[in-house]
BAZAPA-989669 format. One record per atom (N, C-alpha, C): x, y, z; atom name; residue in three letters. Coordinates in steps of 0.05 Angstrom, whole numbers, always signed. Example, Ala and Ser with C-alpha at 12.3 -4.5 7.8 and 13.67 -1.06 7.14 Angstrom:
2
+--------+--------+--------+------+------+
:      u :      v :      w : atom : type :
+--------+--------+--------+------+------+
:   +264 :   -114 :   +156 :    N :  ALA :
:   +246 :    -90 :   +156 :   CA :  ALA :
:   +264 :    -66 :   +156 :    C :  ALA :
:   +257 :    -45 :   +142 :    N :  SER :
:   +273 :    -21 :   +143 :   CA :  SER :
:   +258 :     +1 :   +157 :    C :  SER :
+--------+--------+--------+------+------+
***
This chain:
85
+--------+--------+--------+------+------+
:      u :      v :      w : atom : type :
+--------+--------+--------+------+------+
:   -205 :   -434 :   -474 :    N :  UNK :
:   -192 :   -411 :   -481 :   CA :  UNK :
:   -165 :   -418 :   -467 :    C :  UNK :
:   -148 :   -413 :   -481 :    N :  UNK :
:   -119 :   -411 :   -476 :   CA :  UNK :
:   -108 :   -381 :   -466 :    C :  UNK :
:   -102 :   -384 :   -444 :    N :  UNK :
:    -92 :   -356 :   -428 :   CA :  UNK :
:    -58 :   -352 :   -438 :    C :  UNK :
:    -46 :   -327 :   -452 :    N :  UNK :
:    -23 :   -325 :   -461 :   CA :  UNK :
:    -10 :   -316 :   -436 :    C :  UNK :
:    +18 :   -327 :   -434 :    N :  UNK :
:    +29 :   -313 :   -413 :   CA :  UNK :
:    +45 :   -287 :   -420 :    C :  UNK :
:    +46 :   -273 :   -395 :    N :  UNK :
:    +54 :   -242 :   -399 :   CA :  UNK :
:    +85 :   -247 :   -410 :    C :  UNK :
:    +89 :   -225 :   -426 :    N :  UNK :
:   +117 :   -226 :   -443 :   CA :  UNK :
:   +142 :   -234 :   -420 :    C :  UNK :
:   +165 :   -234 :   -423 :    N :  UNK :
:   +180 :   -230 :   -403 :   CA :  UNK :
:   +196 :   -205 :   -395 :    C :  UNK :
:   +199 :   -200 :   -374 :    N :  UNK :
:   +207 :   -175 :   -368 :   CA :  UNK :
:   +180 :   -148 :   -362 :    C :  UNK :
:   +160 :   -161 :   -368 :    N :  UNK :
:   +133 :   -146 :   -369 :   CA :  UNK :
:   +126 :   -144 :   -340 :    C :  UNK :
:   +120 :   -123 :   -331 :    N :  UNK :
:   +111 :   -124 :   -300 :   CA :  UNK :
:    +82 :   -138 :   -291 :    C :  UNK :
:    +76 :   -154 :   -273 :    N :  UNK :
:    +57 :   -171 :   -271 :   CA :  UNK :
:    +45 :   -158 :   -249 :    C :  UNK :
:    +51 :   -140 :   -238 :    N :  UNK :
:    +43 :   -127 :   -216 :   CA :  UNK :
:    +38 :    -96 :   -217 :    C :  UNK :
:     +6 :    -91 :   -214 :    N :  UNK :
:     -7 :    -64 :   -215 :   CA :  UNK :
:    -15 :    -49 :   -191 :    C :  UNK :
:    -13 :    -26 :   -191 :    N :  UNK :
:    -18 :    -10 :   -167 :   CA :  UNK :
:    -34 :     +6 :   -175 :    C :  UNK :
:    -52 :     +0 :   -196 :    N :  UNK :
:    -78 :    +17 :   -201 :   CA :  UNK :
:    -98 :     +7 :   -179 :    C :  UNK :
:   -117 :    +26 :   -177 :    N :  UNK :
:   -143 :    +17 :   -165 :   CA :  UNK :
:   -164 :     -6 :   -176 :    C :  UNK :
:   -174 :    -23 :   -168 :    N :  UNK :
:   -181 :    -51 :   -171 :   CA :  UNK :
:   -217 :    -48 :   -164 :    C :  UNK :
:   -215 :    -31 :   -146 :    N :  UNK :
:   -244 :    -30 :   -133 :   CA :  UNK :
:   -251 :     -1 :   -126 :    C :  UNK :
:   -281 :     +6 :   -112 :    N :  UNK :
:   -283 :    +33 :   -103 :   CA :  UNK :
:   -266 :    +37 :    -77 :    C :  UNK :
:   -261 :    +16 :    -61 :    N :  UNK :
:   -250 :    +16 :    -37 :   CA :  UNK :
:   -213 :    +34 :    -39 :    C :  UNK :
:   -204 :    +17 :    -66 :    N :  UNK :
:   -182 :    +28 :    -74 :   CA :  UNK :
:   -187 :    +61 :    -83 :    C :  UNK :
:   -205 :    +64 :    -94 :    N :  UNK :
:   -208 :    +98 :    -99 :   CA :  UNK :
:   -203 :   +113 :    -76 :    C :  UNK :
:   -224 :   +102 :    -58 :    N :  UNK :
:   -224 :   +118 :    -31 :   CA :  UNK :
:   -202 :   +118 :    -13 :    C :  UNK :
:   -182 :    +99 :    -16 :    N :  UNK :
:   -157 :   +104 :     -9 :   CA :  UNK :
:   -136 :   +121 :    -25 :    C :  UNK :
:   -139 :   +122 :    -43 :    N :  UNK :
:   -126 :   +143 :    -61 :   CA :  UNK :
:   -133 :   +170 :    -51 :    C :  UNK :
:   -160 :   +173 :    -52 :    N :  UNK :
:   -169 :   +201 :    -42 :   CA :  UNK :
:   -153 :   +207 :    -13 :    C :  UNK :
:   -158 :   +194 :    +12 :    N :  UNK :
:   -149 :   +189 :    +36 :   CA :  UNK :
:   -116 :   +200 :    +27 :    C :  UNK :
:   -104 :   +183 :     +9 :    N :  UNK :
:    -74 :   +192 :     +3 :   CA :  UNK :
:    -70 :   +221 :     -1 :    C :  UNK :
:    -87 :   +227 :    -20 :    N :  UNK :
:    -81 :   +256 :    -33 :   CA :  UNK :
:    -94 :   +278 :    -18 :    C :  UNK :
:   -107 :   +272 :     +1 :    N :  UNK :
:   -122 :   +297 :    +22 :   CA :  UNK :
:    -98 :   +311 :    +33 :    C :  UNK :
:   -115 :   +340 :    +37 :    N :  UNK :
:    -97 :   +358 :    +49 :   CA :  UNK :
:    -87 :   +354 :    +80 :    C :  UNK :
:    -99 :   +333 :    +93 :    N :  UNK :
:    -98 :   +331 :   +123 :   CA :  UNK :
:    -65 :   +328 :   +128 :    C :  UNK :
:    -61 :   +337 :   +155 :    N :  UNK :
:    -26 :   +329 :   +159 :   CA :  UNK :
:    -22 :   +298 :   +157 :    C :  UNK :
:     -2 :   +290 :   +150 :    N :  UNK :
:     +9 :   +266 :   +145 :   CA :  UNK :
:     +8 :   +246 :   +171 :    C :  UNK :
:    +14 :   +260 :   +194 :    N :  UNK :
:     +7 :   +245 :   +223 :   CA :  UNK :
:    -22 :   +240 :   +225 :    C :  UNK :
:    -44 :   +247 :   +216 :    N :  UNK :
:    -63 :   +242 :   +228 :   CA :  UNK :
:    -83 :   +220 :   +205 :    C :  UNK :
:    -58 :   +214 :   +181 :    N :  UNK :
:    -75 :   +196 :   +164 :   CA :  UNK :
:    -63 :   +168 :   +170 :    C :  UNK :
:    -83 :   +148 :   +176 :    N :  UNK :
:    -77 :   +121 :   +173 :   CA :  UNK :
:    -80 :   +103 :   +152 :    C :  UNK :
:    -70 :    +89 :   +143 :    N :  UNK :
:    -65 :    +75 :   +115 :   CA :  UNK :
:    -65 :    +41 :   +122 :    C :  UNK :
:    -84 :    +25 :   +109 :    N :  UNK :
:    -84 :     +2 :   +112 :   CA :  UNK :
:    -60 :    -10 :    +89 :    C :  UNK :
:    -52 :    -35 :    +92 :    N :  UNK :
:    -27 :    -43 :    +79 :   CA :  UNK :
:    -38 :    -39 :    +46 :    C :  UNK :
:    -58 :    -46 :    +41 :    N :  UNK :
:    -66 :    -45 :     +7 :   CA :  UNK :
:    -59 :    -14 :     +0 :    C :  UNK :
:    -71 :     +5 :    +16 :    N :  UNK :
:    -64 :    +33 :    +10 :   CA :  UNK :
:    -38 :    +45 :     +9 :    C :  UNK :
:    -16 :    +31 :    +35 :    N :  UNK :
:    +11 :    +31 :    +35 :   CA :  UNK :
:    +28 :    +17 :     +5 :    C :  UNK :
:    +14 :     +2 :     -2 :    N :  UNK :
:    +23 :    -15 :    -22 :   CA :  UNK :
:    +22 :     +0 :    -45 :    C :  UNK :
:     -3 :    +18 :    -50 :    N :  UNK :
:     -4 :    +38 :    -77 :   CA :  UNK :
:    +10 :    +59 :    -74 :    C :  UNK :
:    +13 :    +69 :    -49 :    N :  UNK :
:    +27 :    +93 :    -42 :   CA :  UNK :
:    +51 :    +92 :    -45 :    C :  UNK :
:    +68 :    +66 :    -45 :    N :  UNK :
:    +96 :    +62 :    -46 :   CA :  UNK :
:   +105 :    +52 :    -65 :    C :  UNK :
:    +88 :    +37 :    -86 :    N :  UNK :
:    +83 :    +27 :   -110 :   CA :  UNK :
:   +109 :     +1 :   -108 :    C :  UNK :
:   +103 :    -12 :    -84 :    N :  UNK :
:   +112 :    -37 :    -74 :   CA :  UNK :
:   +100 :    -62 :    -69 :    C :  UNK :
:   +105 :    -86 :    -72 :    N :  UNK :
:    +86 :   -107 :    -69 :   CA :  UNK :
:    +80 :   -113 :    -40 :    C :  UNK :
:    +62 :   -119 :    -36 :    N :  UNK :
:    +44 :   -125 :     -7 :   CA :  UNK :
:    +68 :   -140 :     +9 :    C :  UNK :
:    +77 :   -157 :     +0 :    N :  UNK :
:    +97 :   -176 :    +14 :   CA :  UNK :
:   +116 :   -157 :    +28 :    C :  UNK :
:   +127 :   -142 :    +10 :    N :  UNK :
:   +148 :   -122 :    +16 :   CA :  UNK :
:   +140 :   -104 :    +38 :    C :  UNK :
:   +116 :   -102 :    +38 :    N :  UNK :
:   +106 :    -79 :    +60 :   CA :  UNK :
:   +104 :    -96 :    +84 :    C :  UNK :
:    +96 :   -123 :    +84 :    N :  UNK :
:    +90 :   -140 :   +106 :   CA :  UNK :
:   +121 :   -148 :   +120 :    C :  UNK :
:   +137 :   -149 :   +103 :    N :  UNK :
:   +166 :   -158 :   +113 :   CA :  UNK :
:   +177 :   -125 :   +128 :    C :  UNK :
:   +177 :   -103 :   +115 :    N :  UNK :
:   +181 :    -81 :   +131 :   CA :  UNK :
:   +170 :    -83 :   +157 :    C :  UNK :
:   +144 :    -85 :   +159 :    N :  UNK :
:   +133 :    -87 :   +181 :   CA :  UNK :
:   +142 :   -108 :   +208 :    C :  UNK :
:   +148 :   -129 :   +192 :    N :  UNK :
:   +153 :   -153 :   +212 :   CA :  UNK :
:   +182 :   -145 :   +219 :    C :  UNK :
:   +206 :   -133 :   +204 :    N :  UNK :
:   +223 :   -126 :   +215 :   CA :  UNK :
:   +231 :   -100 :   +230 :    C :  UNK :
:   +204 :    -87 :   +235 :    N :  UNK :
:   +211 :    -61 :   +253 :   CA :  UNK :
:   +219 :    -34 :   +236 :    C :  UNK :
:   +226 :    -42 :   +214 :    N :  UNK :
:   +228 :    -15 :   +196 :   CA :  UNK :
:   +210 :     +8 :   +188 :    C :  UNK :
:   +183 :     -9 :   +188 :    N :  UNK :
:   +157 :     +3 :   +180 :   CA :  UNK :
:   +138 :     +8 :   +206 :    C :  UNK :
:   +139 :    +28 :   +226 :    N :  UNK :
:   +121 :    +17 :   +251 :   CA :  UNK :
:    +96 :    +21 :   +242 :    C :  UNK :
:    +81 :     +6 :   +256 :    N :  UNK :
:    +53 :     +3 :   +252 :   CA :  UNK :
:    +37 :     +5 :   +277 :    C :  UNK :
:     +8 :     -4 :   +276 :    N :  UNK :
:    -13 :     -4 :   +295 :   CA :  UNK :
:    -28 :    -30 :   +286 :    C :  UNK :
:    -41 :    -46 :   +306 :    N :  UNK :
:    -64 :    -64 :   +295 :   CA :  UNK :
:    -88 :    -59 :   +309 :    C :  UNK :
:   -106 :    -60 :   +299 :    N :  UNK :
:   -132 :    -55 :   +302 :   CA :  UNK :
:   -145 :    -78 :   +292 :    C :  UNK :
:   -152 :   -100 :   +312 :    N :  UNK :
:   -158 :   -125 :   +306 :   CA :  UNK :
:   -137 :   -139 :   +286 :    C :  UNK :
:   -147 :   -146 :   +266 :    N :  UNK :
:   -135 :   -161 :   +247 :   CA :  UNK :
:   -119 :   -146 :   +229 :    C :  UNK :
:   -126 :   -118 :   +229 :    N :  UNK :
:   -114 :   -101 :   +208 :   CA :  UNK :
:   -101 :    -90 :   +220 :    C :  UNK :
:    -74 :    -85 :   +202 :    N :  UNK :
:    -49 :    -69 :   +207 :   CA :  UNK :
:    -53 :    -40 :   +189 :    C :  UNK :
:    -46 :    -23 :   +205 :    N :  UNK :
:    -49 :     +8 :   +197 :   CA :  UNK :
:    -25 :    +23 :   +199 :    C :  UNK :
:    -19 :    +34 :   +180 :    N :  UNK :
:    +14 :    +56 :   +182 :   CA :  UNK :
:     +3 :    +83 :   +180 :    C :  UNK :
:    +20 :   +103 :   +195 :    N :  UNK :
:    +17 :   +133 :   +190 :   CA :  UNK :
:    +30 :   +138 :   +162 :    C :  UNK :
:    +22 :   +153 :   +148 :    N :  UNK :
:    +24 :   +163 :   +126 :   CA :  UNK :
:    +55 :   +176 :   +125 :    C :  UNK :
:    +58 :   +187 :   +147 :    N :  UNK :
:    +81 :   +207 :   +155 :   CA :  UNK :
:   +108 :   +179 :   +154 :    C :  UNK :
:   +103 :   +160 :   +164 :    N :  UNK :
:   +122 :   +137 :   +164 :   CA :  UNK :
:   +124 :   +121 :   +141 :    C :  UNK :
:   +104 :   +121 :   +124 :    N :  UNK :
:   +103 :   +107 :    +98 :   CA :  UNK :
:   +123 :   +125 :    +79 :    C :  UNK :
:   +115 :   +153 :    +86 :    N :  UNK :
:   +129 :   +171 :    +66 :   CA :  UNK :
:   +163 :   +168 :    +68 :    C :  UNK :
:   +177 :   +161 :    +88 :    N :  UNK :
:   +201 :   +156 :    +90 :   CA :  UNK :
:   +212 :   +140 :    +73 :    C :  UNK :
:   +198 :   +120 :    +58 :    N :  UNK :
:   +208 :    +97 :    +42 :   CA :  UNK :
:   +205 :   +109 :    +12 :    C :  UNK :
:   +189 :   +133 :     +9 :    N :  UNK :
:   +187 :   +144 :    -15 :   CA :  UNK :
:   +218 :   +149 :    -33 :    C :  UNK :
+--------+--------+--------+------+------+
***
């Protein structure tokens, strides 16, 4: 079966939930806890800001988006990510 290429100019990136973990991330983003108490992983920030994952990593690497590392996982405060909305 031959796959059709997406039309030119059509968005190829989706920020919709892909699995149950993404639904949990969205619930955390929408929670009524103070933004300083909410830590998001890169996928959650990607869905929150509607920016590609690579752009999030670039912001972290350049220092524009403060983060913490827990093992190999990068976590970012929701209040810091909110500055880019």
